[in-house]
Every structure is written in structure tokens, then in C-alpha cells.
N, C-alpha and C positions, 0 to 999 in steps of 0.2 A: 662319479669318478674322482672328483676333487677330494671329497671326504675320505675315500679309500686311500688316495695318495697321502693325505695328511696322517691318517690313522696307522698306516703301515711303514711310514718313512719318518723316523724321528727327527732327522735334520730339517725336513720340510716343515714338520710340526713346530719345531723350534723357531723357524723363521716367522711363522704365523703368530706364535706367542710373543715374540719380540716386538711385533707391531708392524711388520712389513705388509704391504698391500699386495698379496700374492694371489695368483690365479693360474689356471691351466688354459692353454690355447693351442690347439692343433698339435698336441704332443710336446709343447714347450712350457717351461715354467716362466711366468711373466711377473716381474716385480715392478709395480707402478709407483708413482709418487716419489720419483728420484729427482731431487733438486740439484741444479748445477748452474754455473755462470756461462753466459754466451760471450761472444767476442767483445761486446760493449760492457760487460760486467753486469748485465741485467739478469734477474732471477728467471730461470726456465725450469720446466718440469718434464722429465723424460721417463723412460722405462727400461729396465734391464730384461733381456730375454735369453734364456738358456735352454739348450737342447737337453732332453731327458732320454736316458737309455734304460730299458727295462731288463731286469735280470730274471723276472718271472712276471706273472700277471699283476703283482701287487707292489713289488719293490723296484726302485729306480736308483740309478747312480748317475754321476756326471758323465756326459759324453766326452768332454775335454775341459781344459782350463779357460777356454775362450767364452766371450759373451757377445750378444748383439745389443745394440743400443738404439732406442727410439729417441732421437734427438740429434742435435749438431755436436761438433766436437766441444767438450767442456774446457773452460779456461780457468786459470788460477787467479789469485788476488793480485798478482803482478801484471795481469793483462796478457800473459803468454799462454799458449795452448798447453794443457797438462801433458807432460812427457810420459814416456814408458807405457804408451797405449798403442801397441802395434796394431795393424789392421788397416782399415780404410773404408771408403764408401761401400755400402752393401745393401742389397734389397732382400728381404725375407718375407714371403707372403704369410699372413696370419688371418684368422677369421675376424678378429677384433678390428673395428674401424678406427678406434681411438689410439691404437698402438701401431705406428708406422716406423719400422726399422730403417735406419738410414746408414748405419755403419757397423762394422765388426770391431772388436777390441780384444787385445791379448796381453795379459799381464800374469806371468807365471812365477810365483815365488820359488825359492829353492825347496825342493821336496814336494812341490805341487800343493794341492788343496786336499784337506782331509775329508771334507764333505761340502754340501751346499751352503751351510752356514758360514764356513770359513771363506768360501769363494765369494758369496754375496757381500759379506762384511768387508772384505778387502776392497772389492770394487767400489762399494759405497763410500768407503773412506777416501779413496782416490778421487772419485767423481764428485762427491757431495761436500767434501771438506770445505772448500772455499765458500760455497753458497751457505753452508751452515754457519760459518763464522761471520759472514757479512750480513746475512739477513735473519739469523736466529731460527732458521727452519729445520725440519727434521724429516727424514724419510720414514720414520716410524709413526705412521699416521693411524694405524689400527683400522684402516678403512676396509670394509668388506667389499670384495669385488666378485661379480658373477663370472664364472669361468665360461668362455666361449667354446661352443662345440662339445659341451660336456655330455649331452645326450648322444648316444652312439648305438648302432646296430650290432657292433662287435662285442663279443664276450671276453675279448682280450684287448689290452691296450694297443692301439694302432701307432706304434713307434716308427713304423716304416714311413708314414706320411711326413713326420717331422724330419726324419733322417734324409729323405729325398727333397725336402723343402717344397712340398706341393700342397700345403694346407689350403690355399685358396682354390686350387683346382678341385680338390676333394669336396669342397663345399658346393660346387656347381652340380654335383650328382646326388646330393643327399635326399632330394625329393623325388627322384626318378623311380618309376615302377617298370622293370624290364622283364619281358617275356622271352623265354628260350623255347622255341618250338622244335622239338626233336632233340633227344639226349643220347645220340649215337656217337660215332667216332669223331664228329666235329662238335656237336652240341655239348658233349660232356666236358670238352676242354674249354669251350666258351663259358660254361657254368663254373668250372674251376677257377677261372680268372675273375669272373664277375662276382663270385662270392667274396673276394678280397677287396671289392670296391664298396664305398659307403652308401650305395643306392638304398632307398627305403625298403623296397621289396623286390624279390626275384620270383617270378612264376615260371615253372617248367612243365612241359607237357610231353609225355611219351608213354604209350601203353605196352610196349614190347617188354618181354622178360629179359633179365640179365643172365647171360650165359658166359661160359669160359672164354669164348672168342672175344667177347666185349672187353675183358680185362686186358687184352693185348692191344686195344685201340682206345683206351681211356685212361685218365690219370688215377692215381691212388692204388691202394692195396687190393688184394683179392681175398675175401673172406668166403670160405666155402658155404657158410650159412646164408650168403646173399644170393646164391645161384637159384635161378628159376623164379625169383621175386621180380616184380616190376622194376624197371630201371629207376623210375621216379621214387620208389620206396627205398631203393639201395642208396641213391645219392642224397636223399633226404636224411637218412641216418648218418651218412658220412659228414655232412656239413652243418647240421643243426647245432652241433656243439661249438661251432666257430662264430656263428652270428644269428641274429634274429631276422625275421622277415623272409624266410624261404618257404615257398609252397610249391611242391612238385607233385603233379597230378598224373595218375595213370589214364591218360586220355589222348586221343588223336584230335587235333584241331582241324576243322573244316569250315566251310562258309556259314554253317549254322551256329557257330560258337561265339557269337558276339558278346554274350553275357560273360564268358570266361575272360574276355580281354577288356572289359569296360573301364578299368582303371589304368591300363597299360599306357606308358608314354613312349616306349621304344621296344622294338622286338628284333630278335635274331631268328631267322628261318634256317634251320639246319636239317632239312628234309631232302632225301635223295630222289624221291619219286616225283617226276615232273607233273603228273596229273594232280597229285596232292598239293604240290606247291602252288599250282594255279588257283585252287580254291582258297588257299591261305592268303595269297597275294590279293585276291579280290576282297577278302574280308578286311585285311589291314588297310588297304587303300580306301575302302568304303568308310572305315572308322577314322581315317586321317591319322594313322599311326605310322611314323617313320620306321623303317626297318632295313636290315641288311640281310641279304640272301647269301649264305656262305656254305661252302662245302668243297669236296674234291672227289674225283673219280679216277681210279687207277686200273689199268689192265696190262697184261703181259702178252706180248707177241714175240714168240721165239725167244731171243736173248735180250729183248728190250722191254722196258717198262714205259708205257705211255700213260699220260695222265692230264687231267684238267683241274685247275684251281679256280674257284668261283668266289668272288666277294664283291657284291653289287649293292650299292646303297640306293634306296628308294625313298624319296621324300613325298609327303602328301600331295603337294601341288603338281607333281609330275603326271598324275593321272589326268589332270585337266588340260594338259598341253597336247 
């Protein structure tokens, strides 16, 4: 992902060629090795962090004129805080443990910034100037930095994570293997949301065919060529261009299917038949797999619609109590 960013964005490539220690982290551009002076005039090293906004899967533009800074407020040679840096204390979760954002900064020249080079150069001049003059240091270290979170299951850049500032939360799910048992009116929506999360693998199970009525109770388009094919096949085709790690199988899960769930770390049970759910529950609890039983049932009586919503979490140790 980092090499694609550099090869398709000339301004980012120019930053690298100039000698900045740049890398990607959770959808942010990170510039390390930024020297500055602290309150006592001592030399400190920080990092500049910028949000990236994708225009397609390869090209990125600046989100805005602001930056985030991993470091304390920088000071000038006169011992006073550097002025014209609006913002303040700020926390931004990143995957990197060595870059801890402490504040936001805002310095917008007349006309704004033409590209990332203009933006980074200006902030570096403001932040690093005093340290460069006093200690003879430079932010152009030509240091190669490994981009955090570069490996991804997505086939498109996940710029939503950086936009929502949930990079640290996304990292918590990256090793999960999630099973969705039942791909009907509830399971199809669970699948649609789960596909957009960075979990390592998604397993889905449903043997029923996809009919016209299913299109009225599931997300996505209706392609006439999908009709009468297994639901698992239909949804596999819809989502496999979005991410890796999807395996949807035309099969019903019961108590004998331990081998199908051997790597699963969490499951959603979206099955409406009570007798079938019981066998699935027994299997999941036997395998100590936490799961959520979710679904709804509606019926009409005269002029009223009655219904029940179900969302129950089961944890492995509950069976032993």
C-alpha cells in the first residue's frame, strides 16, 4: 500500500525523495524525525500526522490544512511558544506505538496548500526552524520507516477508519475469524456490515437458494442471473471484489459441523428455526466460541403488526454456570 501511495502520488513521492521519514499508519501520512525545542530549549523529536482522503483507490489529496503533532508544543529561540499554531491538546489513535499524538495544529496560508509538499514544508519550517538553528539538526534524515497496518484484507484503501479516527479499534479485530450462520433477512445484513470490518476471515453458511423475495429483505442489488443460485454463492460474488478472506458455503450448520468452525473466534447465529438453533448453540458452546443469537419475527393480526427482536450474547463460560 505504501509503495502504491508513493508511485501514484507525485507530491508524496517528492517528500520521500527530499529525505523525509514518511510512512502510512491507519490511513494517515506520518512524517517522523521532526526536531523541535521544548519549554527548556532542549532538543526533542516529534512527528507530523496528516489525514489522507482518497479520490479513488490509488490517488490521495489533503483532507484539510491541519496537522496532528506527536510531541509537546514547540518553542522558539526566545523561549516563547511558537505562535500561529491554533488547535490544542488532542488524542488520535494510531497503530504505531512510537507515535503518540498529543495535539492538533492549524496554520493556513493565504490560498491554502497546493499539495502535501507545500503543507509539510511550511509546518516543518515553523516547527523545526529554532531546533535546526540551535543544534544543526535536520528533519531530512532519509530514514526508511516501516508503515504500520500496511497489510490489509481490503482491496480499496480504508480511508473511513482514519476519517473516523478509530485506527486503534480496527486493530483489535484484525485477527478475528467470524462465522455468520444463516444468510437470510438478518444474516445478510450482518454480513454486509461485517465485510467492511478488518477481520481476518468471514465464514458464512446457508444452503437455501436466492429468490426474488430475498431481494426485498437483504442489502444490495438484484441481478436476475443470481436467482435460484445458493445465497452463499450470490453473496460471495457481491463482496469478493471488496476484500479478501470471505468464504461463504452452501451448507447448514448443525451439531456435527465442528470441523467447519475450528478456526472461528466469534459467531452470529441468524437462524429462525428453534430446533436448528439448539444444535448450533450446543456446538458453539462445546467449542467455547462466543456468539450472538440475533433475529426478528413479525406477524400481522388484523390492523396491527406484532413482532419480536432478538439479540442475545452468549459467552463460553455461561454454559458452566
